[in-house]
Kinemage of the C-alpha trace (Angstrom):
@kinemage 1
@onewidth
@group {chain A} dominant
@subgroup {mainchain}
@vectorlist {calphas} color= white
{ca met a 1} P 227.029 12.573 81.053
{ca lys a 2} L 230.248 11.773 79.998
{ca gln a 3} L 233.555 13.535 79.386
{ca leu a 4} L 235.964 13.475 77.076
{ca ser a 5} L 239.170 10.885 77.962
{ca pro a 6} L 242.577 12.864 77.996
{ca gln a 7} L 243.380 10.888 74.562
{ca asp a 8} L 240.069 11.730 73.024
{ca ala a 9} L 240.807 15.650 73.648
{ca thr a 10} L 244.306 15.676 72.141
{ca phe a 11} L 242.800 15.248 68.714
{ca leu a 12} L 240.720 18.536 69.772
{ca tyr a 13} L 243.950 20.306 70.974
{ca leu a 14} L 246.277 19.047 67.764
{ca glu a 15} L 244.038 20.588 65.288
{ca ser a 16} L 245.117 23.775 63.451
{ca glu a 17} L 243.508 26.107 60.861
{ca his a 18} L 244.657 23.999 58.085
{ca asn a 19} L 244.274 19.972 59.299
{ca tyr a 20} L 241.385 18.968 60.617
{ca asn a 21} L 241.608 15.612 63.085
{ca his a 22} L 238.702 13.957 61.606
{ca val a 23} L 238.235 10.787 59.620
{ca thr a 24} L 236.203 9.895 56.359
{ca ser a 25} L 234.804 6.887 55.376
{ca val a 26} L 233.704 5.884 52.012
{ca gln a 27} L 231.064 3.263 51.153
{ca ile a 28} L 230.281 2.229 47.469
{ca tyr a 29} L 226.875 0.809 47.403
{ca asp a 30} L 225.231 -1.415 44.111
{ca pro a 31} L 221.397 -1.124 44.402
{ca met a 32} L 221.118 -3.867 42.045
{ca thr a 33} L 221.905 -6.631 44.600
{ca asp a 34} L 218.156 -6.107 45.894
{ca pro a 35} L 215.649 -7.051 43.235
{ca asn a 36} L 213.296 -4.671 44.862
{ca lys a 37} L 215.295 -1.340 44.851
{ca ile a 38} L 215.446 1.055 42.348
{ca gly a 39} L 218.412 3.445 42.809
{ca phe a 40} L 218.941 5.555 45.714
{ca asn a 41} L 216.090 6.891 47.833
{ca phe a 42} L 217.479 10.138 50.113
{ca arg a 43} L 214.362 9.935 52.517
{ca asp a 44} L 214.934 6.293 53.222
{ca leu a 45} L 218.687 6.578 53.908
{ca val a 46} L 217.649 9.709 56.386
{ca glu a 47} L 214.899 7.488 57.981
{ca his a 48} L 217.455 4.315 58.134
{ca val a 49} L 220.441 6.508 59.927
{ca thr a 50} L 217.547 7.822 62.355
{ca ser a 51} L 216.398 4.047 63.379
{ca arg a 52} L 220.190 3.588 64.575
{ca leu a 53} L 220.945 6.952 66.294
{ca ser a 54} L 219.992 5.752 69.692
{ca tyr a 55} L 222.740 3.104 69.580
{ca ile a 56} L 225.466 5.474 68.712
{ca pro a 57} L 225.944 8.298 71.425
{ca phe a 58} L 228.257 10.743 69.505
{ca leu a 59} L 225.529 10.915 66.663
{ca thr a 60} L 223.224 13.091 68.798
{ca glu a 61} L 226.118 14.662 71.377
{ca arg a 62} L 228.105 17.597 70.944
{ca leu a 63} L 230.875 19.190 72.868
{ca val a 64} L 231.334 21.616 75.246
{ca arg a 65} L 234.581 23.042 76.147
{ca leu a 66} L 235.250 24.755 79.466
{ca pro a 67} L 236.651 28.157 79.862
{ca leu a 68} L 240.268 28.190 80.220
{ca glu a 69} L 240.491 24.515 79.288
{ca leu a 70} L 239.730 24.264 83.551
{ca asp a 71} L 239.191 20.514 82.753
{ca phe a 72} L 238.557 18.312 79.654
{ca pro a 73} L 235.194 18.830 77.633
{ca tyr a 74} L 232.061 16.895 78.064
{ca trp a 75} L 229.891 15.186 75.604
{ca ile a 76} L 226.044 16.533 75.999
{ca ala a 77} L 223.002 15.818 74.375
{ca asp a 78} L 222.372 18.689 71.310
{ca asp a 79} L 219.084 20.149 71.984
{ca his a 80} L 218.735 20.966 68.576
{ca phe a 81} L 219.814 17.769 67.125
{ca asp a 82} L 218.589 17.760 63.337
{ca ile a 83} L 219.708 14.992 61.368
{ca glu a 84} L 219.154 16.606 58.018
{ca tyr a 85} L 221.831 19.435 58.532
{ca his a 86} L 223.921 16.116 59.040
{ca ile a 87} L 222.797 13.943 55.794
{ca asn a 88} L 223.342 15.673 52.116
{ca glu a 89} L 223.485 14.667 48.508
{ca gly a 90} L 225.318 15.886 45.754
{ca his a 91} L 226.499 14.534 41.856
{ca leu a 92} L 229.435 14.164 40.408
{ca pro a 93} L 229.939 16.252 37.164
{ca glu a 94} L 228.699 14.348 33.912
{ca asn a 95} L 230.894 11.707 32.814
{ca ala a 96} L 233.631 12.175 35.818
{ca asp a 97} L 236.013 9.343 35.965
{ca trp a 98} L 238.237 7.925 39.203
{ca pro a 99} L 240.544 10.994 39.579
{ca ile a 100} L 237.368 13.373 39.270
{ca phe a 101} L 236.036 11.282 41.986
{ca cys a 102} L 239.009 11.193 44.500
{ca asp a 103} L 239.414 14.825 43.969
{ca his a 104} L 235.631 15.182 44.806
{ca ile a 105} L 236.331 12.906 48.099
{ca ala a 106} L 239.538 14.803 48.985
{ca arg a 107} L 237.878 18.356 48.858
{ca tyr a 108} L 235.116 17.082 51.352
{ca his a 109} L 237.592 15.713 53.451
{ca ser a 110} L 239.612 18.923 53.576
{ca arg a 111} L 236.271 20.732 55.024
{ca pro a 112} L 235.727 21.269 59.092
{ca leu a 113} L 233.037 20.118 61.241
{ca asn a 114} L 231.173 22.203 62.709
{ca pro a 115} L 232.221 22.573 66.249
{ca asn a 116} L 228.905 23.237 67.699
{ca arg a 117} L 226.820 20.395 66.731
{ca pro a 118} L 227.340 16.385 66.788
{ca leu a 119} L 231.080 15.974 65.273
{ca trp a 120} L 229.718 14.061 62.430
{ca asp a 121} L 228.109 14.059 58.881
{ca met a 122} L 227.318 12.136 55.961
{ca tyr a 123} L 227.374 13.208 52.110
{ca val a 124} L 225.436 11.031 49.244
{ca leu a 125} L 227.588 11.002 46.191
{ca gln a 126} L 225.708 9.833 42.719
{ca gly a 127} L 226.540 9.887 39.127
{ca leu a 128} L 229.589 7.438 39.129
{ca asp a 129} L 228.245 5.634 36.244
{ca asn a 130} L 231.816 6.333 34.330
{ca val a 131} L 234.441 5.918 37.231
{ca gly a 132} L 236.246 2.817 36.670
{ca gly a 133} L 235.674 -0.457 37.888
{ca ile a 134} L 232.446 0.587 39.683
{ca pro a 135} L 229.011 -0.682 38.043
{ca lys a 136} L 226.316 1.374 36.398
{ca gly a 137} L 223.784 2.743 38.920
{ca cys a 138} L 225.985 2.765 42.017
{ca tyr a 139} L 226.202 5.763 44.374
{ca ala a 140} L 228.885 6.494 47.394
{ca ile a 141} L 228.299 7.504 51.099
{ca leu a 142} L 230.809 9.618 52.675
{ca thr a 143} L 230.931 9.646 56.125
{ca lys a 144} L 232.933 12.152 58.212
{ca val a 145} L 233.419 11.460 61.796
{ca his a 146} L 235.943 13.673 64.642
{ca his a 147} L 238.808 11.646 65.838
{ca ala a 148} L 238.054 12.755 69.137
{ca ala a 149} L 234.939 10.265 69.106
{ca val a 150} L 236.271 7.487 67.356
{ca asp a 151} L 239.612 5.723 66.566
{ca gly a 152} L 239.741 3.373 64.081
{ca ala a 153} L 238.672 0.226 66.047
{ca ala a 154} L 235.607 2.235 67.164
{ca met a 155} L 234.793 3.223 63.380
{ca val a 156} L 234.639 -0.137 62.310
{ca arg a 157} L 232.161 -0.887 65.180
{ca phe a 158} L 230.424 2.522 64.049
{ca phe a 159} L 230.329 0.823 60.322
{ca gly a 160} L 228.804 -2.496 61.742
{ca met a 161} L 226.393 -0.623 63.661
{ca met a 162} L 224.957 1.194 60.734
{ca his a 163} L 224.823 -1.821 58.030
{ca asp a 164} L 223.064 -5.360 58.095
{ca ile a 165} L 224.418 -8.582 56.479
{ca asp a 166} L 222.194 -9.309 54.137
{ca ala a 167} L 219.647 -7.295 51.897
{ca lys a 168} L 216.698 -8.157 54.242
{ca gly a 169} L 217.819 -5.736 56.777
{ca thr a 170} L 219.071 -8.179 59.278
{ca pro a 171} L 221.723 -6.099 61.433
{ca val a 172} L 225.203 -6.829 61.180
{ca leu a 173} L 225.568 -6.273 65.770
{ca ala a 174} L 223.260 -7.360 68.079
{ca ile a 175} L 221.292 -4.273 69.387
{ca glu a 176} L 222.163 -3.670 72.824
{ca pro a 177} L 219.460 -2.179 75.001
{ca glu a 178} L 221.801 -0.470 77.536
{ca arg a 179} L 223.456 0.815 75.027
{ca ile a 180} L 220.418 3.103 74.616
{ca val a 181} L 221.191 7.010 74.918
{ca gly a 182} L 220.376 9.043 77.652
{ca his a 183} L 220.052 12.643 77.287
{ca asp a 184} L 222.227 14.126 79.827
{ca cys a 185} L 222.849 17.743 80.546
{ca leu a 186} L 225.697 19.819 81.495
{ca pro a 187} L 226.956 19.709 85.074
{ca asn a 188} L 226.004 22.744 86.976
{ca thr a 189} L 229.445 25.486 87.725
{ca lys a 190} L 229.453 23.952 91.100
{ca glu a 191} L 230.381 20.652 89.961
{ca ile a 192} L 232.222 21.565 87.077
{ca ile a 193} L 234.531 23.357 89.506
{ca lys a 194} L 234.465 20.520 91.592
{ca arg a 195} L 235.580 17.836 89.040
{ca ala a 196} L 238.213 20.177 87.783
{ca leu a 197} L 239.893 20.865 91.210
{ca val a 198} L 239.915 16.743 91.675
{ca ala a 199} L 241.433 16.288 88.130
{ca asn a 200} L 244.024 18.558 88.443
{ca leu a 201} L 245.020 18.329 92.018
{ca gly a 202} L 245.050 14.380 91.846
{ca ser a 203} L 246.803 14.249 88.275
{ca pro a 204} L 250.494 14.790 89.919
{ca val a 205} L 249.592 11.686 92.152
{ca arg a 206} L 248.137 9.485 89.384
{ca met a 207} L 251.224 10.315 87.128
{ca ala a 208} L 253.930 9.502 90.126
{ca asp a 209} L 251.974 6.190 90.214
{ca thr a 210} L 252.318 5.335 86.696
{ca val a 211} L 255.761 6.224 86.366
{ca met a 212} L 256.661 3.943 89.357
{ca arg a 213} L 254.586 1.352 88.062
{ca leu a 214} L 256.730 1.815 84.771
{ca ala a 215} L 259.756 2.288 86.086
{ca pro a 216} L 261.604 -0.789 84.741
{ca ser a 217} L 260.617 -0.743 81.702
{ca leu a 218} L 261.667 3.066 81.538
{ca tyr a 219} L 264.951 2.212 82.595
{ca arg a 220} L 265.482 -0.426 79.842
{ca ala a 221} L 264.430 1.964 77.297
{ca thr a 222} L 266.144 4.789 78.377
{ca gln a 223} L 269.241 2.418 78.106
{ca lys a 224} L 268.386 1.078 74.886
{ca tyr a 225} L 267.849 5.046 73.752
{ca val a 226} L 271.256 5.947 75.169
{ca arg a 227} L 273.028 2.929 73.304
{ca ser a 228} L 271.124 4.016 70.098
{ca lys a 229} L 272.396 7.483 70.071
{ca arg a 230} L 276.242 6.379 70.827
{ca glu a 231} L 275.852 3.737 67.984
{ca asn a 232} L 274.114 6.144 65.648
{ca ser a 233} L 276.377 8.976 66.463
{ca gly a 234} L 276.574 11.531 63.584
{ca lys a 235} L 273.835 9.261 61.656
{ca thr a 236} L 270.668 10.778 60.770
{ca val a 237} L 268.228 8.743 62.514
{ca val a 238} L 265.200 9.828 60.426
{ca pro a 239} L 265.746 11.091 56.858
{ca asp a 240} L 264.613 14.382 55.758
{ca thr a 241} L 261.907 13.633 52.845
{ca arg a 242} L 259.187 15.599 50.930
{ca phe a 243} L 256.423 14.597 53.387
{ca asn a 244} L 258.049 16.248 56.647
{ca ser a 245} L 257.125 19.653 55.478
{ca lys a 246} L 254.421 21.989 56.341
{ca val a 247} L 250.960 20.436 55.247
{ca ser a 248} L 248.432 22.507 53.099
{ca pro a 249} L 244.572 22.475 53.190
{ca his a 250} L 244.575 21.397 49.854
{ca lys a 251} L 244.113 17.666 50.622
{ca ile a 252} L 244.720 14.819 47.740
{ca phe a 253} L 243.484 11.492 47.975
{ca asp a 254} L 244.127 8.013 45.958
{ca ala a 255} L 244.025 4.374 46.308
{ca thr a 256} L 244.142 1.306 45.038
{ca arg a 257} L 243.238 -2.389 46.047
{ca phe a 258} L 244.862 -5.794 46.726
{ca pro a 259} L 243.396 -9.527 47.223
{ca leu a 260} L 243.544 -10.104 50.761
{ca asp a 261} L 244.627 -14.111 49.898
{ca asp a 262} L 247.342 -12.552 47.949
{ca leu a 263} L 248.927 -10.808 51.033
{ca lys a 264} L 248.270 -14.235 53.318
{ca lys a 265} L 250.183 -15.765 50.923
{ca ile a 266} L 253.054 -13.411 50.754
{ca arg a 267} L 253.642 -13.595 54.350
{ca gln a 268} L 254.314 -17.005 54.417
{ca val a 269} L 257.525 -16.533 52.793
{ca val a 270} L 259.123 -14.981 56.309
{ca pro a 271} L 257.761 -17.379 59.284
{ca gly a 272} L 255.522 -15.644 61.747
{ca ala a 273} L 255.208 -12.342 59.702
{ca thr a 274} L 251.877 -10.525 59.543
{ca ile a 275} L 249.386 -8.948 57.313
{ca asn a 276} L 250.885 -5.891 59.045
{ca asp a 277} L 254.252 -6.554 58.176
{ca val a 278} L 253.169 -6.999 54.461
{ca val a 279} L 251.436 -4.215 54.391
{ca leu a 280} L 254.734 -2.110 55.827
{ca ala a 281} L 256.644 -4.214 53.205
{ca ile a 282} L 254.251 -3.085 50.179
{ca cys a 283} L 254.358 0.594 51.347
{ca ser a 284} L 258.435 0.483 51.674
{ca gly a 285} L 258.843 -0.894 48.004
{ca gly a 286} L 256.345 1.890 46.864
{ca leu a 287} L 258.019 4.614 48.611
{ca arg a 288} L 261.517 3.254 47.271
{ca leu a 289} L 260.389 3.096 43.861
{ca tyr a 290} L 258.348 6.554 43.714
{ca leu a 291} L 261.534 8.616 45.634
{ca asn a 292} L 264.170 7.067 43.394
{ca ala a 293} L 262.155 8.172 40.306
{ca his a 294} L 262.390 11.608 41.719
{ca asn a 295} L 266.228 11.448 42.654
{ca glu a 296} L 264.997 11.793 46.502
{ca leu a 297} L 265.693 8.401 48.183
{ca pro a 298} L 267.554 8.877 50.929
{ca glu a 299} L 270.278 6.507 52.266
{ca glu a 300} L 268.901 5.865 55.423
{ca ser a 301} L 265.539 3.796 56.075
{ca leu a 302} L 262.321 5.974 56.344
{ca ile a 303} L 260.595 5.704 59.470
{ca ala a 304} L 256.927 4.931 59.991
{ca trp a 305} L 254.505 5.635 62.670
{ca val a 306} L 252.357 2.788 63.039
{ca pro a 307} L 249.384 3.260 65.581
{ca ile a 308} L 248.222 0.243 67.930
{ca asn a 309} L 244.741 -0.999 68.991
{ca thr a 310} L 245.504 -1.264 72.789
{ca arg a 311} L 241.569 -1.880 73.902
{ca ser a 312} L 240.892 -4.437 76.291
{ca lys a 313} L 237.826 -6.765 76.466
{ca asn a 314} L 236.519 -3.959 79.516
{ca asp a 315} L 237.134 -1.170 77.671
{ca asp a 316} L 234.154 0.409 75.814
{ca pro a 317} L 233.898 -0.557 72.090
{ca ala a 318} L 231.465 1.992 70.893
{ca glu a 319} L 233.267 4.894 70.992
{ca gly a 320} L 236.621 7.054 71.882
{ca asn a 321} L 240.388 6.565 71.699
{ca asn a 322} L 242.399 3.337 73.047
{ca ile a 323} L 245.427 3.651 70.823
{ca ser a 324} L 249.045 3.643 71.060
{ca ala a 325} L 251.975 3.347 68.728
{ca met a 326} L 255.442 2.392 67.354
{ca thr a 327} L 257.855 3.702 65.453
{ca val a 328} L 259.713 1.346 62.867
{ca pro a 329} L 262.016 1.380 60.223
{ca ile a 330} L 260.680 0.273 56.918
{ca phe a 331} L 264.048 -0.388 55.370
{ca thr a 332} L 263.736 1.656 52.134
{ca gln a 333} L 267.213 1.262 51.407
{ca ile a 334} L 266.819 -2.215 50.689
{ca ala a 335} L 266.095 -3.458 46.874
{ca glu a 336} L 265.564 -6.979 47.419
{ca pro a 337} L 261.750 -7.348 48.460
{ca val a 338} L 261.576 -10.606 50.506
{ca ser a 339} L 264.630 -9.357 52.542
{ca arg a 340} L 263.024 -5.901 53.252
{ca leu a 341} L 259.953 -8.248 54.461
{ca gln a 342} L 262.446 -9.964 56.682
{ca tyr a 343} L 263.884 -6.931 58.010
{ca ile a 344} L 260.447 -5.401 58.674
{ca tyr a 345} L 259.251 -8.484 60.401
{ca gln a 346} L 262.327 -8.670 62.899
{ca ala a 347} L 262.124 -4.783 63.403
{ca thr a 348} L 258.146 -5.143 64.421
{ca gln a 349} L 258.513 -8.025 66.585
{ca gln a 350} L 261.410 -6.048 68.454
{ca thr a 351} L 258.991 -3.469 69.063
{ca lys a 352} L 256.098 -5.650 70.047
{ca glu a 353} L 258.225 -7.119 72.618
{ca ala a 354} L 258.468 -3.839 74.353
{ca lys a 355} L 262.288 -3.607 73.362
{ca ser a 356} L 261.952 -0.347 71.201
{ca gly a 357} L 258.303 0.296 71.887
{ca val a 358} L 257.856 1.555 75.713
{ca ser a 359} L 257.999 5.295 75.156
{ca ala a 360} L 254.976 5.085 73.032
{ca lys a 361} L 253.197 3.174 75.938
{ca leu a 362} L 254.658 5.341 78.526
{ca met a 363} L 253.524 8.549 76.793
{ca thr a 364} L 250.000 7.238 76.380
{ca asp a 365} L 249.886 6.240 79.949
{ca leu a 366} L 251.478 9.345 81.089
{ca ser a 367} L 248.976 11.497 78.858
{ca lys a 368} L 246.158 9.982 81.086
{ca his a 369} L 246.951 12.108 84.324
{ca ile a 370} L 248.263 15.249 82.547
{ca pro a 371} L 245.515 18.373 82.893
{ca ala a 372} L 243.475 19.750 80.108
{ca ala a 373} L 245.274 23.039 79.983
{ca thr a 374} L 248.503 21.541 80.199
{ca gln a 375} L 247.252 19.283 77.192
{ca leu a 376} L 246.425 22.120 75.459
{ca ile a 377} L 249.798 23.956 75.694
{ca ala a 378} L 251.746 21.478 74.952
{ca ser a 379} L 249.766 20.725 71.570
{ca arg a 380} L 250.025 24.261 70.579
{ca leu a 381} L 254.225 23.784 71.064
{ca leu a 382} L 254.318 20.623 69.369
{ca leu a 383} L 252.209 21.879 66.446
{ca lys a 384} L 254.637 24.877 66.213
{ca asn a 385} L 257.585 22.682 66.175
{ca asn a 386} L 256.351 19.535 64.327
{ca thr a 387} L 258.677 20.210 61.108
{ca lys a 388} L 261.578 20.555 63.382
{ca leu a 389} L 260.976 17.439 65.794
{ca arg a 390} L 260.724 15.091 62.639
{ca met a 391} L 259.793 11.939 64.935
{ca cys a 392} L 259.089 9.681 61.293
{ca asn a 393} L 258.225 10.272 57.639
{ca leu a 394} L 254.661 9.224 57.481
{ca phe a 395} L 251.672 7.658 59.437
{ca ile a 396} L 251.088 3.683 58.060
{ca ser a 397} L 247.934 2.194 59.590
{ca asn a 398} L 246.285 -1.329 58.875
{ca leu a 399} L 243.013 -2.170 60.302
{ca pro a 400} L 241.419 -5.356 59.929
{ca gly a 401} L 237.734 -4.980 58.890
{ca pro a 402} L 234.486 -7.183 58.208
{ca gln a 403} L 235.809 -10.452 55.934
{ca gln a 404} L 232.166 -10.521 54.592
{ca ala a 405} L 229.404 -8.142 52.314
{ca tyr a 406} L 227.580 -5.522 54.478
{ca tyr a 407} L 224.223 -4.109 53.142
{ca met a 408} L 222.677 -0.747 53.842
{ca gln a 409} L 218.760 -0.610 52.721
{ca gly a 410} L 219.490 -3.667 50.442
{ca ser a 411} L 222.256 -2.259 48.692
{ca lys a 412} L 225.150 -4.458 48.832
{ca val a 413} L 228.500 -2.605 49.930
{ca ile a 414} L 231.059 -3.149 47.117
{ca ala a 415} L 233.967 -1.000 48.160
{ca thr a 416} L 235.125 0.814 51.274
{ca tyr a 417} L 237.855 3.283 51.592
{ca gly a 418} L 239.114 5.982 54.126
{ca leu a 419} L 240.770 9.055 54.743
{ca thr a 420} L 242.823 10.100 57.769
{ca pro a 421} L 244.165 13.404 59.421
{ca ile a 422} L 248.101 14.331 58.587
{ca asn a 423} L 249.992 17.181 60.133
{ca asp a 424} L 252.817 19.380 59.675
{ca gly a 425} L 256.153 17.545 59.631
{ca met a 426} L 254.138 14.165 58.687
{ca gly a 427} L 252.576 14.827 55.355
{ca leu a 428} L 251.780 11.349 54.153
{ca phe a 429} L 249.104 8.733 55.932
{ca ile a 430} L 248.545 5.688 53.892
{ca asn a 431} L 246.016 3.536 55.824
{ca thr a 432} L 244.736 -0.054 54.804
{ca pro a 433} L 241.348 -1.397 55.819
{ca ser a 434} L 240.086 -4.690 54.864
{ca tyr a 435} L 236.977 -5.690 53.946
{ca asp a 436} L 235.132 -8.839 52.098
{ca gly a 437} L 238.142 -10.346 50.748
{ca ser a 438} L 240.214 -7.069 49.802
{ca leu a 439} L 242.592 -4.626 51.292
{ca met a 440} L 242.388 -1.189 50.321
{ca phe a 441} L 245.770 0.876 50.476
{ca asn a 442} L 244.204 4.573 50.934
{ca val a 443} L 246.705 7.736 50.400
{ca val a 444} L 246.307 10.910 52.187
{ca ser a 445} L 248.830 13.698 51.396
{ca thr a 446} L 248.446 17.316 49.952
{ca arg a 447} L 248.843 18.598 46.274
{ca glu a 448} L 252.321 20.304 47.107
{ca leu a 449} L 253.974 17.461 48.745
{ca leu a 450} L 252.455 14.557 46.400
{ca pro a 451} L 251.397 16.499 43.122
{ca asp a 452} L 251.821 13.133 40.964
{ca ile a 453} L 249.189 10.615 43.564
{ca arg a 454} L 248.301 8.889 40.797
{ca phe a 455} L 251.942 7.735 39.819
{ca phe a 456} L 252.678 7.058 43.531
{ca val a 457} L 249.965 4.372 44.046
{ca glu a 458} L 251.124 2.934 40.831
{ca cys a 459} L 254.425 2.392 42.511
{ca leu a 460} L 252.554 0.514 45.439
{ca glu a 461} L 250.924 -1.514 42.900
{ca ala a 462} L 254.280 -2.072 41.139
{ca ala a 463} L 255.940 -2.928 44.875
{ca ala a 464} L 253.127 -5.350 45.714
{ca ser a 465} L 253.694 -7.125 42.305
{ca glu a 466} L 257.039 -7.269 42.984
{ca leu a 467} L 256.903 -8.505 46.275
{ca lys a 468} L 254.387 -11.227 45.320
{ca lys a 469} L 256.694 -12.514 42.120
{ca ala a 470} L 259.790 -12.650 44.676
{ca ala a 471} L 257.563 -14.298 47.305
{ca asp a 472} L 256.580 -17.034 44.734
{ca arg a 473} L 260.083 -17.987 44.099
{ca glu a 474} L 260.880 -18.342 47.443
{ca leu a 475} L 258.344 -20.712 48.583
{ca ile a 476} L 258.745 -22.740 45.267
{ca leu a 477} L 262.585 -23.352 46.694
{ca gln a 478} L 261.308 -23.639 49.976
{ca lys a 479} L 259.295 -26.355 48.384
{ca lys a 480} L 256.315 -24.757 50.539
{ca val a 481} L 253.861 -25.044 47.344
{ca pro a 482} L 253.726 -27.431 44.567
């Protein structure tokens, strides 16, 4: 029996009636890679997922929340688990193209999971023959999992656990017998009350200990904040954009992909730069082009909220959340793309060295010791005032994925996409998972905030092309290429 961690619980408490904190993964499969396979068979998929259930705990467990949030929820075995409730299938309309495919994905992502069952489901989508760039006969599997169960790193592991490294069915990850799931029940009332008392009475002591340990870093961070406020007096630190508004339930999605080798080449132009820096530079360039076209480009730099995986070797890799975040300027006010990348690299380096990123780590550590009821109340207040706080303009997440082909039931995964939650006040999320030599830019927003999402994606493509050409010229000047 396992209890939800404080950070996992935050993703429950920060949900609203229009915005649900689940992630949706989309894989496109080509059955022609297996000469013995003819199309898609629903029963085979159900049997395959069933064969992997015992190695992925949250698939057969549901959450139980306590009255008055006396303590954090518990994962317990779902006595009424029915896998066929969690796996369904559908078909795109005849002659459906890429935009219709994206709309279908967005509608699926917009629907909530049933909180009384295990927090996941799969949806097989066929009829992709007229979707541009996808071979005939392919199908897609959309998998929705609540963020309380996984973060990005755990989702990558889940993806690996479900797939094989060849068409013969060799699992990607070695099966670990000790990870086989038990069937724990909820503790009795006496035990629940005892645990809640220990957690609530001990939280002030643990919080004080955390503050003392982080006191030097907190002091430096406070000094830096005061200096920053003094230097930027009268200026808008986080500019107001169309994305800092209320988020409706009408989610939209679109995506594009770039060769990973192109981004690796681009980063060479700025010594020390990472793929993540290049991703931020492309997003910055795309936002600059898009907002400029609408006469909405602020004079100040847009600020991005960038998640950071803080797992250690001793952390459970299979589930749950272990993340922090940093807020960084992405220098949308700078026109020249290589200069923009240089400034972004310097800003992310400064944050990574904890010169400006202590607050995120501090809040992550402190949140581990806040009682459940207090977290719930704080989350409700945050949801109510999110548009006023304006902590950033958008989310950007870069998640390294497998660089080899994956298979399921003999069918090769030829593309993978992902949709993430958005919130009031931060209505744009660009996540960029990589897979088998490609890096996908996935854009999630709402119809009201980004009605011309295809144009925005074209701006990202133009920004990537512009940055690549500028980097190529600069590398030639630096004599780093023949």
